[in-house]
PDBQT receptor file of N, H, CA, C and O in Angstrom, charges set to zero:
ATOM      1  N   UNK A   1      -5.538  11.666  21.808  1.00  0.00    +0.000 N 
ATOM      2  CA  UNK A   1      -6.040  10.569  22.281  1.00  0.00    +0.000 C 
ATOM      3  C   UNK A   1      -7.232  10.875  23.091  1.00  0.00    +0.000 C 
ATOM      4  O   UNK A   1      -7.233  11.872  23.812  1.00  0.00    +0.000 OA
ATOM      5  N   UNK A   2      -8.389   9.973  23.011  1.00  0.00    +0.000 N 
ATOM      6  H   UNK A   2      -8.388   9.163  22.425  1.00  0.00    +0.000 HD
ATOM      7  CA  UNK A   2      -9.542  10.302  23.768  1.00  0.00    +0.000 C 
ATOM      8  C   UNK A   2      -9.990   9.130  24.513  1.00  0.00    +0.000 C 
ATOM      9  O   UNK A   2      -9.590   7.998  24.244  1.00  0.00    +0.000 OA
ATOM     10  N   UNK A   3     -10.891   9.414  25.530  1.00  0.00    +0.000 N 
ATOM     11  H   UNK A   3     -11.216  10.334  25.749  1.00  0.00    +0.000 HD
ATOM     12  CA  UNK A   3     -11.314   8.048  26.394  1.00  0.00    +0.000 C 
ATOM     13  C   UNK A   3     -12.876   7.775  25.905  1.00  0.00    +0.000 C 
ATOM     14  O   UNK A   3     -13.508   6.870  26.450  1.00  0.00    +0.000 OA
ATOM     15  N   UNK A   4     -13.391   8.463  25.017  1.00  0.00    +0.000 N 
ATOM     16  H   UNK A   4     -12.877   9.198  24.575  1.00  0.00    +0.000 HD
ATOM     17  CA  UNK A   4     -14.804   8.069  24.464  1.00  0.00    +0.000 C 
ATOM     18  C   UNK A   4     -14.921   8.291  23.095  1.00  0.00    +0.000 C 
ATOM     19  O   UNK A   4     -14.414   9.250  22.514  1.00  0.00    +0.000 OA
ATOM     20  N   UNK A   5     -15.674   7.296  22.504  1.00  0.00    +0.000 N 
ATOM     21  H   UNK A   5     -16.086   6.516  22.976  1.00  0.00    +0.000 HD
ATOM     22  CA  UNK A   5     -15.781   7.307  21.053  1.00  0.00    +0.000 C 
ATOM     23  C   UNK A   5     -16.335   8.632  20.446  1.00  0.00    +0.000 C 
ATOM     24  O   UNK A   5     -16.010   8.984  19.312  1.00  0.00    +0.000 OA
ATOM     25  N   UNK A   6     -17.214   9.385  21.263  1.00  0.00    +0.000 N 
ATOM     26  H   UNK A   6     -17.477   9.099  22.184  1.00  0.00    +0.000 HD
ATOM     27  CA  UNK A   6     -17.653  10.566  20.720  1.00  0.00    +0.000 C 
ATOM     28  C   UNK A   6     -16.594  11.803  20.697  1.00  0.00    +0.000 C 
ATOM     29  O   UNK A   6     -16.649  12.723  19.881  1.00  0.00    +0.000 OA
ATOM     30  N   UNK A   7     -15.743  11.688  21.598  1.00  0.00    +0.000 N 
ATOM     31  H   UNK A   7     -15.699  10.941  22.261  1.00  0.00    +0.000 HD
ATOM     32  CA  UNK A   7     -14.652  12.598  21.731  1.00  0.00    +0.000 C 
ATOM     33  C   UNK A   7     -13.595  12.342  20.569  1.00  0.00    +0.000 C 
ATOM     34  O   UNK A   7     -13.002  13.239  19.970  1.00  0.00    +0.000 OA
ATOM     35  N   UNK A   8     -13.463  11.075  20.363  1.00  0.00    +0.000 N 
ATOM     36  H   UNK A   8     -13.945  10.346  20.850  1.00  0.00    +0.000 HD
ATOM     37  CA  UNK A   8     -12.632  10.514  19.353  1.00  0.00    +0.000 C 
ATOM     38  C   UNK A   8     -13.098  10.978  17.872  1.00  0.00    +0.000 C 
ATOM     39  O   UNK A   8     -12.336  11.448  17.028  1.00  0.00    +0.000 OA
ATOM     40  N   UNK A   9     -14.377  10.778  17.723  1.00  0.00    +0.000 N 
ATOM     41  H   UNK A   9     -14.997  10.397  18.409  1.00  0.00    +0.000 HD
ATOM     42  CA  UNK A   9     -14.978  11.141  16.467  1.00  0.00    +0.000 C 
ATOM     43  C   UNK A   9     -15.093  12.721  16.177  1.00  0.00    +0.000 C 
ATOM     44  O   UNK A   9     -14.957  13.209  15.056  1.00  0.00    +0.000 OA
ATOM     45  N   UNK A  10     -15.346  13.401  17.273  1.00  0.00    +0.000 N 
ATOM     46  H   UNK A  10     -15.457  13.004  18.185  1.00  0.00    +0.000 HD
ATOM     47  CA  UNK A  10     -15.197  14.936  17.139  1.00  0.00    +0.000 C 
ATOM     48  C   UNK A  10     -13.740  15.432  16.838  1.00  0.00    +0.000 C 
ATOM     49  O   UNK A  10     -13.591  16.392  16.082  1.00  0.00    +0.000 OA
ATOM     50  N   UNK A  11     -12.644  14.797  17.413  1.00  0.00    +0.000 N 
ATOM     51  H   UNK A  11     -12.765  14.016  18.027  1.00  0.00    +0.000 HD
ATOM     52  CA  UNK A  11     -11.348  15.063  17.096  1.00  0.00    +0.000 C 
ATOM     53  C   UNK A  11     -10.969  14.549  15.683  1.00  0.00    +0.000 C 
ATOM     54  O   UNK A  11     -10.117  15.187  15.065  1.00  0.00    +0.000 OA
ATOM     55  N   UNK A  12     -11.470  13.568  15.178  1.00  0.00    +0.000 N 
ATOM     56  H   UNK A  12     -12.162  13.050  15.680  1.00  0.00    +0.000 HD
ATOM     57  CA  UNK A  12     -11.440  13.115  13.849  1.00  0.00    +0.000 C 
ATOM     58  C   UNK A  12     -11.855  14.131  12.862  1.00  0.00    +0.000 C 
ATOM     59  O   UNK A  12     -11.154  14.499  11.920  1.00  0.00    +0.000 OA
ATOM     60  N   UNK A  13     -13.087  14.578  13.150  1.00  0.00    +0.000 N 
ATOM     61  H   UNK A  13     -13.657  14.279  13.915  1.00  0.00    +0.000 HD
ATOM     62  CA  UNK A  13     -13.390  15.685  12.304  1.00  0.00    +0.000 C 
ATOM     63  C   UNK A  13     -12.584  16.860  12.009  1.00  0.00    +0.000 C 
ATOM     64  O   UNK A  13     -12.414  17.357  10.896  1.00  0.00    +0.000 OA
ATOM     65  N   UNK A  14     -12.064  17.290  13.222  1.00  0.00    +0.000 N 
ATOM     66  H   UNK A  14     -12.203  16.886  14.126  1.00  0.00    +0.000 HD
ATOM     67  CA  UNK A  14     -11.067  18.493  13.308  1.00  0.00    +0.000 C 
ATOM     68  C   UNK A  14      -9.835  18.179  12.404  1.00  0.00    +0.000 C 
ATOM     69  O   UNK A  14      -9.429  18.924  11.512  1.00  0.00    +0.000 OA
ATOM     70  N   UNK A  15      -9.276  16.933  12.765  1.00  0.00    +0.000 N 
ATOM     71  H   UNK A  15      -9.607  16.328  13.489  1.00  0.00    +0.000 HD
ATOM     72  CA  UNK A  15      -8.023  16.542  12.134  1.00  0.00    +0.000 C 
ATOM     73  C   UNK A  15      -8.266  16.269  10.595  1.00  0.00    +0.000 C 
ATOM     74  O   UNK A  15      -7.481  16.695   9.747  1.00  0.00    +0.000 OA
ATOM     75  N   UNK A  16      -9.342  15.568  10.293  1.00  0.00    +0.000 N 
ATOM     76  H   UNK A  16      -9.979  15.221  10.982  1.00  0.00    +0.000 HD
ATOM     77  CA  UNK A  16      -9.360  15.360   8.726  1.00  0.00    +0.000 C 
ATOM     78  C   UNK A  16      -9.731  16.819   8.016  1.00  0.00    +0.000 C 
ATOM     79  O   UNK A  16      -9.512  16.991   6.817  1.00  0.00    +0.000 OA
ATOM     80  N   UNK A  17     -10.223  17.698   8.731  1.00  0.00    +0.000 N 
ATOM     81  H   UNK A  17     -10.401  17.558   9.705  1.00  0.00    +0.000 HD
ATOM     82  CA  UNK A  17     -10.517  18.921   8.106  1.00  0.00    +0.000 C 
ATOM     83  C   UNK A  17      -9.182  19.552   7.613  1.00  0.00    +0.000 C 
ATOM     84  O   UNK A  17      -9.127  20.150   6.538  1.00  0.00    +0.000 OA
ATOM     85  N   UNK A  18      -8.049  19.390   8.479  1.00  0.00    +0.000 N 
ATOM     86  H   UNK A  18      -8.094  18.904   9.352  1.00  0.00    +0.000 HD
ATOM     87  CA  UNK A  18      -6.750  19.654   8.233  1.00  0.00    +0.000 C 
ATOM     88  C   UNK A  18      -5.870  18.820   7.419  1.00  0.00    +0.000 C 
ATOM     89  O   UNK A  18      -4.646  18.941   7.378  1.00  0.00    +0.000 OA
ATOM     90  N   UNK A  19      -6.724  17.772   6.628  1.00  0.00    +0.000 N 
ATOM     91  H   UNK A  19      -7.718  17.673   6.661  1.00  0.00    +0.000 HD
ATOM     92  CA  UNK A  19      -6.124  16.852   5.872  1.00  0.00    +0.000 C 
ATOM     93  C   UNK A  19      -5.167  15.879   6.498  1.00  0.00    +0.000 C 
ATOM     94  O   UNK A  19      -4.207  15.422   5.878  1.00  0.00    +0.000 OA
ATOM     95  N   UNK A  20      -5.450  15.576   7.727  1.00  0.00    +0.000 N 
ATOM     96  H   UNK A  20      -6.230  15.946   8.230  1.00  0.00    +0.000 HD
ATOM     97  CA  UNK A  20      -4.516  14.719   8.460  1.00  0.00    +0.000 C 
ATOM     98  C   UNK A  20      -5.339  13.225   8.322  1.00  0.00    +0.000 C 
ATOM     99  O   UNK A  20      -6.560  13.082   8.248  1.00  0.00    +0.000 OA
ATOM    100  N   UNK A  21      -4.340  12.206   8.311  1.00  0.00    +0.000 N 
ATOM    101  H   UNK A  21      -3.349  12.322   8.371  1.00  0.00    +0.000 HD
ATOM    102  CA  UNK A  21      -4.822  10.898   8.468  1.00  0.00    +0.000 C 
ATOM    103  C   UNK A  21      -5.317  10.476   9.687  1.00  0.00    +0.000 C 
ATOM    104  O   UNK A  21      -4.523  10.681  10.605  1.00  0.00    +0.000 OA
ATOM    105  N   UNK A  22      -6.406   9.933  10.022  1.00  0.00    +0.000 N 
ATOM    106  H   UNK A  22      -7.051   9.767   9.276  1.00  0.00    +0.000 HD
ATOM    107  CA  UNK A  22      -6.937   9.730  11.348  1.00  0.00    +0.000 C 
ATOM    108  C   UNK A  22      -7.354   8.257  11.438  1.00  0.00    +0.000 C 
ATOM    109  O   UNK A  22      -8.105   7.833  10.559  1.00  0.00    +0.000 OA
ATOM    110  N   UNK A  23      -6.964   7.480  12.360  1.00  0.00    +0.000 N 
ATOM    111  H   UNK A  23      -6.354   7.824  13.074  1.00  0.00    +0.000 HD
ATOM    112  CA  UNK A  23      -7.508   6.138  12.546  1.00  0.00    +0.000 C 
ATOM    113  C   UNK A  23      -8.031   5.940  14.094  1.00  0.00    +0.000 C 
ATOM    114  O   UNK A  23      -7.257   6.074  15.041  1.00  0.00    +0.000 OA
ATOM    115  N   UNK A  24      -9.361   5.622  14.251  1.00  0.00    +0.000 N 
ATOM    116  H   UNK A  24      -9.990   5.513  13.482  1.00  0.00    +0.000 HD
ATOM    117  CA  UNK A  24      -9.688   5.577  15.539  1.00  0.00    +0.000 C 
ATOM    118  C   UNK A  24      -9.509   3.952  15.877  1.00  0.00    +0.000 C 
ATOM    119  O   UNK A  24      -9.942   3.037  15.177  1.00  0.00    +0.000 OA
ATOM    120  N   UNK A  25      -8.822   3.831  17.029  1.00  0.00    +0.000 N 
ATOM    121  H   UNK A  25      -8.470   4.575  17.598  1.00  0.00    +0.000 HD
ATOM    122  CA  UNK A  25      -8.617   2.176  17.505  1.00  0.00    +0.000 C 
ATOM    123  C   UNK A  25      -9.124   2.141  18.806  1.00  0.00    +0.000 C 
ATOM    124  O   UNK A  25      -8.664   2.900  19.659  1.00  0.00    +0.000 OA
ATOM    125  N   UNK A  26     -10.191   1.195  19.108  1.00  0.00    +0.000 N 
ATOM    126  H   UNK A  26     -10.565   0.579  18.415  1.00  0.00    +0.000 HD
ATOM    127  CA  UNK A  26     -10.523   1.155  20.462  1.00  0.00    +0.000 C 
ATOM    128  C   UNK A  26      -9.537   0.267  21.278  1.00  0.00    +0.000 C 
ATOM    129  O   UNK A  26      -9.081  -0.757  20.769  1.00  0.00    +0.000 OA
ATOM    130  N   UNK A  27      -9.231   0.624  22.445  1.00  0.00    +0.000 N 
ATOM    131  H   UNK A  27      -9.602   1.456  22.858  1.00  0.00    +0.000 HD
ATOM    132  CA  UNK A  27      -8.171   0.033  23.258  1.00  0.00    +0.000 C 
ATOM    133  C   UNK A  27      -8.708   0.170  24.765  1.00  0.00    +0.000 C 
ATOM    134  O   UNK A  27      -9.181   1.216  25.209  1.00  0.00    +0.000 OA
ATOM    135  N   UNK A  28      -8.594  -0.854  25.389  1.00  0.00    +0.000 N 
ATOM    136  H   UNK A  28      -8.211  -1.704  25.028  1.00  0.00    +0.000 HD
ATOM    137  CA  UNK A  28      -9.234  -1.019  26.870  1.00  0.00    +0.000 C 
ATOM    138  C   UNK A  28      -8.221   0.002  27.661  1.00  0.00    +0.000 C 
ATOM    139  O   UNK A  28      -7.024   0.080  27.386  1.00  0.00    +0.000 OA
ATOM    140  N   UNK A  29      -8.787   0.677  28.555  1.00  0.00    +0.000 N 
ATOM    141  H   UNK A  29      -9.759   0.614  28.779  1.00  0.00    +0.000 HD
ATOM    142  CA  UNK A  29      -7.885   1.552  29.443  1.00  0.00    +0.000 C 
ATOM    143  C   UNK A  29      -6.869   0.680  30.059  1.00  0.00    +0.000 C 
ATOM    144  O   UNK A  29      -7.121  -0.416  30.559  1.00  0.00    +0.000 OA
ATOM    145  N   UNK A  30      -5.774   1.199  29.998  1.00  0.00    +0.000 N 
ATOM    146  H   UNK A  30      -5.569   2.089  29.592  1.00  0.00    +0.000 HD
ATOM    147  CA  UNK A  30      -4.566   0.519  30.559  1.00  0.00    +0.000 C 
ATOM    148  C   UNK A  30      -3.726  -0.471  29.686  1.00  0.00    +0.000 C 
ATOM    149  O   UNK A  30      -2.669  -1.034  29.972  1.00  0.00    +0.000 OA
ATOM    150  N   UNK A  31      -4.479  -0.532  28.540  1.00  0.00    +0.000 N 
ATOM    151  H   UNK A  31      -5.337  -0.074  28.308  1.00  0.00    +0.000 HD
ATOM    152  CA  UNK A  31      -3.774  -1.512  27.400  1.00  0.00    +0.000 C 
ATOM    153  C   UNK A  31      -3.156  -0.731  26.438  1.00  0.00    +0.000 C 
ATOM    154  O   UNK A  31      -3.520   0.429  26.248  1.00  0.00    +0.000 OA
ATOM    155  N   UNK A  32      -2.171  -1.298  25.751  1.00  0.00    +0.000 N 
ATOM    156  H   UNK A  32      -1.875  -2.241  25.905  1.00  0.00    +0.000 HD
ATOM    157  CA  UNK A  32      -1.511  -0.661  24.605  1.00  0.00    +0.000 C 
ATOM    158  C   UNK A  32      -2.227  -0.915  23.403  1.00  0.00    +0.000 C 
ATOM    159  O   UNK A  32      -3.126  -1.755  23.372  1.00  0.00    +0.000 OA
ATOM    160  N   UNK A  33      -1.847  -0.167  22.290  1.00  0.00    +0.000 N 
ATOM    161  H   UNK A  33      -1.116   0.516  22.315  1.00  0.00    +0.000 HD
ATOM    162  CA  UNK A  33      -2.476  -0.277  20.999  1.00  0.00    +0.000 C 
ATOM    163  C   UNK A  33      -1.629  -1.440  20.409  1.00  0.00    +0.000 C 
ATOM    164  O   UNK A  33      -0.398  -1.449  20.411  1.00  0.00    +0.000 OA
ATOM    165  N   UNK A  34      -2.438  -2.439  19.894  1.00  0.00    +0.000 N 
ATOM    166  H   UNK A  34      -3.438  -2.431  19.892  1.00  0.00    +0.000 HD
ATOM    167  CA  UNK A  34      -1.893  -3.678  19.352  1.00  0.00    +0.000 C 
ATOM    168  C   UNK A  34      -0.675  -3.406  18.284  1.00  0.00    +0.000 C 
ATOM    169  O   UNK A  34      -0.836  -2.519  17.446  1.00  0.00    +0.000 OA
ATOM    170  N   UNK A  35       0.456  -4.111  18.309  1.00  0.00    +0.000 N 
ATOM    171  H   UNK A  35       0.587  -4.831  18.990  1.00  0.00    +0.000 HD
ATOM    172  CA  UNK A  35       1.558  -3.930  17.560  1.00  0.00    +0.000 C 
ATOM    173  C   UNK A  35       1.238  -3.986  16.111  1.00  0.00    +0.000 C 
ATOM    174  O   UNK A  35       1.899  -3.404  15.252  1.00  0.00    +0.000 OA
ATOM    175  N   UNK A  36       0.143  -4.748  15.875  1.00  0.00    +0.000 N 
ATOM    176  H   UNK A  36      -0.394  -5.221  16.573  1.00  0.00    +0.000 HD
ATOM    177  CA  UNK A  36      -0.261  -4.967  14.371  1.00  0.00    +0.000 C 
ATOM    178  C   UNK A  36      -0.771  -3.657  13.825  1.00  0.00    +0.000 C 
ATOM    179  O   UNK A  36      -0.463  -3.210  12.720  1.00  0.00    +0.000 OA
ATOM    180  N   UNK A  37      -1.599  -3.064  14.718  1.00  0.00    +0.000 N 
ATOM    181  H   UNK A  37      -1.849  -3.427  15.616  1.00  0.00    +0.000 HD
ATOM    182  CA  UNK A  37      -2.182  -1.725  14.215  1.00  0.00    +0.000 C 
ATOM    183  C   UNK A  37      -1.214  -0.748  14.143  1.00  0.00    +0.000 C 
ATOM    184  O   UNK A  37      -1.260   0.005  13.171  1.00  0.00    +0.000 OA
ATOM    185  N   UNK A  38      -0.222  -0.578  15.084  1.00  0.00    +0.000 N 
ATOM    186  H   UNK A  38      -0.184  -1.190  15.874  1.00  0.00    +0.000 HD
ATOM    187  CA  UNK A  38       0.799   0.270  14.918  1.00  0.00    +0.000 C 
ATOM    188  C   UNK A  38       1.729   0.161  13.658  1.00  0.00    +0.000 C 
ATOM    189  O   UNK A  38       2.179   1.133  13.051  1.00  0.00    +0.000 OA
ATOM    190  N   UNK A  39       1.982  -1.316  13.310  1.00  0.00    +0.000 N 
ATOM    191  H   UNK A  39       1.617  -2.106  13.803  1.00  0.00    +0.000 HD
ATOM    192  CA  UNK A  39       2.788  -1.527  12.173  1.00  0.00    +0.000 C 
ATOM    193  C   UNK A  39       1.905  -1.092  10.842  1.00  0.00    +0.000 C 
ATOM    194  O   UNK A  39       2.466  -0.502   9.919  1.00  0.00    +0.000 OA
ATOM    195  N   UNK A  40       0.640  -1.380  10.795  1.00  0.00    +0.000 N 
ATOM    196  H   UNK A  40       0.185  -1.860  11.544  1.00  0.00    +0.000 HD
ATOM    197  CA  UNK A  40      -0.252  -0.751   9.820  1.00  0.00    +0.000 C 
ATOM    198  C   UNK A  40      -0.227   0.755   9.479  1.00  0.00    +0.000 C 
ATOM    199  O   UNK A  40      -0.231   1.288   8.369  1.00  0.00    +0.000 OA
ATOM    200  N   UNK A  41      -0.197   1.372  10.854  1.00  0.00    +0.000 N 
ATOM    201  H   UNK A  41      -0.194   0.939  11.756  1.00  0.00    +0.000 HD
ATOM    202  CA  UNK A  41      -0.232   2.753  10.707  1.00  0.00    +0.000 C 
ATOM    203  C   UNK A  41       1.149   3.401  10.207  1.00  0.00    +0.000 C 
ATOM    204  O   UNK A  41       1.243   4.412   9.511  1.00  0.00    +0.000 OA
ATOM    205  N   UNK A  42       2.184   2.629  10.694  1.00  0.00    +0.000 N 
ATOM    206  H   UNK A  42       2.107   1.808  11.260  1.00  0.00    +0.000 HD
ATOM    207  CA  UNK A  42       3.518   3.115  10.327  1.00  0.00    +0.000 C 
ATOM    208  C   UNK A  42       3.612   2.906   8.599  1.00  0.00    +0.000 C 
ATOM    209  O   UNK A  42       3.966   3.788   7.817  1.00  0.00    +0.000 OA
ATOM    210  N   UNK A  43       3.276   1.760   8.296  1.00  0.00    +0.000 N 
ATOM    211  H   UNK A  43       2.988   1.044   8.932  1.00  0.00    +0.000 HD
ATOM    212  CA  UNK A  43       3.364   1.537   6.752  1.00  0.00    +0.000 C 
ATOM    213  C   UNK A  43       2.499   2.429   5.902  1.00  0.00    +0.000 C 
ATOM    214  O   UNK A  43       2.805   2.815   4.774  1.00  0.00    +0.000 OA
ATOM    215  N   UNK A  44       1.379   2.724   6.554  1.00  0.00    +0.000 N 
ATOM    216  H   UNK A  44       1.130   2.410   7.471  1.00  0.00    +0.000 HD
ATOM    217  CA  UNK A  44       0.488   3.743   5.804  1.00  0.00    +0.000 C 
ATOM    218  C   UNK A  44       1.015   5.109   5.781  1.00  0.00    +0.000 C 
ATOM    219  O   UNK A  44       0.816   5.776   4.766  1.00  0.00    +0.000 OA
ATOM    220  N   UNK A  45       1.728   5.666   6.864  1.00  0.00    +0.000 N 
ATOM    221  H   UNK A  45       1.889   5.124   7.689  1.00  0.00    +0.000 HD
ATOM    222  CA  UNK A  45       2.291   6.766   7.064  1.00  0.00    +0.000 C 
ATOM    223  C   UNK A  45       3.691   6.831   6.044  1.00  0.00    +0.000 C 
ATOM    224  O   UNK A  45       4.046   7.829   5.417  1.00  0.00    +0.000 OA
ATOM    225  N   UNK A  46       4.266   5.714   6.054  1.00  0.00    +0.000 N 
ATOM    226  H   UNK A  46       3.978   4.903   6.563  1.00  0.00    +0.000 HD
ATOM    227  CA  UNK A  46       5.477   5.864   5.072  1.00  0.00    +0.000 C 
ATOM    228  C   UNK A  46       5.044   5.953   3.691  1.00  0.00    +0.000 C 
ATOM    229  O   UNK A  46       5.679   6.705   2.953  1.00  0.00    +0.000 OA
ATOM    230  N   UNK A  47       3.953   5.230   3.177  1.00  0.00    +0.000 N 
ATOM    231  H   UNK A  47       3.437   4.619   3.777  1.00  0.00    +0.000 HD
ATOM    232  CA  UNK A  47       3.500   5.353   1.919  1.00  0.00    +0.000 C 
ATOM    233  C   UNK A  47       2.910   6.792   1.564  1.00  0.00    +0.000 C 
ATOM    234  O   UNK A  47       3.042   7.344   0.472  1.00  0.00    +0.000 OA
ATOM    235  N   UNK A  48       2.313   7.247   2.546  1.00  0.00    +0.000 N 
ATOM    236  H   UNK A  48       2.206   6.798   3.433  1.00  0.00    +0.000 HD
ATOM    237  CA  UNK A  48       1.942   8.994   2.190  1.00  0.00    +0.000 C 
ATOM    238  C   UNK A  48       3.129   9.686   2.019  1.00  0.00    +0.000 C 
ATOM    239  O   UNK A  48       3.251  10.439   1.053  1.00  0.00    +0.000 OA
ATOM    240  N   UNK A  49       4.075   9.525   2.873  1.00  0.00    +0.000 N 
ATOM    241  H   UNK A  49       3.976   8.914   3.657  1.00  0.00    +0.000 HD
ATOM    242  CA  UNK A  49       5.209  10.250   2.709  1.00  0.00    +0.000 C 
ATOM    243  C   UNK A  49       6.066  10.256   1.379  1.00  0.00    +0.000 C 
ATOM    244  O   UNK A  49       6.531  11.228   0.784  1.00  0.00    +0.000 OA
ATOM    245  N   UNK A  50       6.149   8.899   1.072  1.00  0.00    +0.000 N 
ATOM    246  H   UNK A  50       5.771   8.110   1.556  1.00  0.00    +0.000 HD
ATOM    247  CA  UNK A  50       6.841   8.583  -0.326  1.00  0.00    +0.000 C 
ATOM    248  C   UNK A  50       6.034   9.208  -1.180  1.00  0.00    +0.000 C 
ATOM    249  O   UNK A  50       6.604  10.060  -1.861  1.00  0.00    +0.000 OA
ATOM    250  N   UNK A  51       4.807   9.054  -1.385  1.00  0.00    +0.000 N 
ATOM    251  H   UNK A  51       4.343   8.362  -0.832  1.00  0.00    +0.000 HD
ATOM    252  CA  UNK A  51       3.759   9.691  -2.382  1.00  0.00    +0.000 C 
ATOM    253  C   UNK A  51       4.019  11.152  -2.415  1.00  0.00    +0.000 C 
ATOM    254  O   UNK A  51       4.358  11.652  -3.488  1.00  0.00    +0.000 OA
ATOM    255  N   UNK A  52       3.897  11.895  -1.348  1.00  0.00    +0.000 N 
ATOM    256  H   UNK A  52       3.622  11.490  -0.477  1.00  0.00    +0.000 HD
ATOM    257  CA  UNK A  52       4.005  13.210  -1.138  1.00  0.00    +0.000 C 
ATOM    258  C   UNK A  52       5.473  13.824  -1.741  1.00  0.00    +0.000 C 
ATOM    259  O   UNK A  52       5.629  14.875  -2.362  1.00  0.00    +0.000 OA
ATOM    260  N   UNK A  53       6.337  12.978  -1.415  1.00  0.00    +0.000 N 
ATOM    261  H   UNK A  53       6.211  12.124  -0.911  1.00  0.00    +0.000 HD
ATOM    262  CA  UNK A  53       7.839  13.339  -1.824  1.00  0.00    +0.000 C 
ATOM    263  C   UNK A  53       7.862  13.127  -3.417  1.00  0.00    +0.000 C 
ATOM    264  O   UNK A  53       8.382  13.934  -4.187  1.00  0.00    +0.000 OA
ATOM    265  N   UNK A  54       7.308  12.083  -3.763  1.00  0.00    +0.000 N 
ATOM    266  H   UNK A  54       6.885  11.427  -3.137  1.00  0.00    +0.000 HD
ATOM    267  CA  UNK A  54       7.346  11.905  -5.212  1.00  0.00    +0.000 C 
ATOM    268  C   UNK A  54       6.643  13.100  -6.053  1.00  0.00    +0.000 C 
ATOM    269  O   UNK A  54       7.210  13.607  -7.020  1.00  0.00    +0.000 OA
ATOM    270  N   UNK A  55       5.469  13.474  -5.643  1.00  0.00    +0.000 N 
ATOM    271  H   UNK A  55       5.008  13.062  -4.857  1.00  0.00    +0.000 HD
ATOM    272  CA  UNK A  55       4.628  14.431  -6.220  1.00  0.00    +0.000 C 
ATOM    273  C   UNK A  55       5.353  15.837  -6.049  1.00  0.00    +0.000 C 
ATOM    274  O   UNK A  55       5.085  16.689  -6.895  1.00  0.00    +0.000 OA
ATOM    275  N   UNK A  56       6.268  16.166  -5.008  1.00  0.00    +0.000 N 
ATOM    276  H   UNK A  56       6.486  15.473  -4.321  1.00  0.00    +0.000 HD
ATOM    277  CA  UNK A  56       6.839  17.410  -4.892  1.00  0.00    +0.000 C 
ATOM    278  C   UNK A  56       7.931  17.506  -5.540  1.00  0.00    +0.000 C 
ATOM    279  O   UNK A  56       8.350  18.638  -5.780  1.00  0.00    +0.000 OA
ATOM    280  N   UNK A  57       8.592  16.477  -5.940  1.00  0.00    +0.000 N 
ATOM    281  H   UNK A  57       8.253  15.557  -5.744  1.00  0.00    +0.000 HD
ATOM    282  CA  UNK A  57      10.059  16.428  -6.672  1.00  0.00    +0.000 C 
ATOM    283  C   UNK A  57       9.758  16.975  -8.011  1.00  0.00    +0.000 C 
ATOM    284  O   UNK A  57       8.943  16.373  -8.711  1.00  0.00    +0.000 OA
ATOM    285  N   UNK A  58      10.417  18.219  -8.509  1.00  0.00    +0.000 N 
ATOM    286  H   UNK A  58      11.079  18.707  -7.941  1.00  0.00    +0.000 HD
ATOM    287  CA  UNK A  58      10.500  18.632  -9.696  1.00  0.00    +0.000 C 
ATOM    288  C   UNK A  58      11.158  17.834 -10.695  1.00  0.00    +0.000 C 
ATOM    289  O   UNK A  58      12.153  17.198 -10.350  1.00  0.00    +0.000 OA
ATOM    290  N   UNK A  59      10.744  17.774 -11.903  1.00  0.00    +0.000 N 
ATOM    291  H   UNK A  59       9.935  18.291 -12.183  1.00  0.00    +0.000 HD
ATOM    292  CA  UNK A  59      11.253  17.082 -12.866  1.00  0.00    +0.000 C 
ATOM    293  C   UNK A  59      11.830  18.023 -14.116  1.00  0.00    +0.000 C 
ATOM    294  O   UNK A  59      11.200  18.941 -14.642  1.00  0.00    +0.000 OA
ATOM    295  N   UNK A  60      13.046  17.624 -14.436  1.00  0.00    +0.000 N 
ATOM    296  H   UNK A  60      13.557  16.879 -14.008  1.00  0.00    +0.000 HD
ATOM    297  CA  UNK A  60      13.711  18.550 -15.503  1.00  0.00    +0.000 C 
ATOM    298  C   UNK A  60      13.180  18.141 -16.931  1.00  0.00    +0.000 C 
ATOM    299  O   UNK A  60      12.783  16.985 -17.077  1.00  0.00    +0.000 OA
ATOM    300  N   UNK A  61      13.156  18.798 -17.724  1.00  0.00    +0.000 N 
ATOM    301  H   UNK A  61      13.479  19.737 -17.606  1.00  0.00    +0.000 HD
ATOM    302  CA  UNK A  61      12.877  18.559 -19.171  1.00  0.00    +0.000 C 
ATOM    303  C   UNK A  61      13.848  19.170 -20.049  1.00  0.00    +0.000 C 
ATOM    304  O   UNK A  61      14.333  20.253 -19.718  1.00  0.00    +0.000 OA
ATOM    305  N   UNK A  62      14.223  18.558 -21.227  1.00  0.00    +0.000 N 
ATOM    306  H   UNK A  62      13.830  17.679 -21.496  1.00  0.00    +0.000 HD
ATOM    307  CA  UNK A  62      15.113  19.250 -22.140  1.00  0.00    +0.000 C 
ATOM    308  C   UNK A  62      14.602  19.688 -23.399  1.00  0.00    +0.000 C 
ATOM    309  O   UNK A  62      15.336  20.277 -24.193  1.00  0.00    +0.000 OA
TER     310      UNK A  62
């Protein structure tokens, strides 16, 4: 978490270089991230997890 857009963008570059999913959300100091944004992020994370599990699952052939 960062308190400036520049710091957030710098951190985004570091994290995406490690293949992390990053989303910058502007939130006023003292406020919470909106529930809709958290729900979207949770849904996206679940979809990535399912996709990575499916690609990592070995398939048997006869």
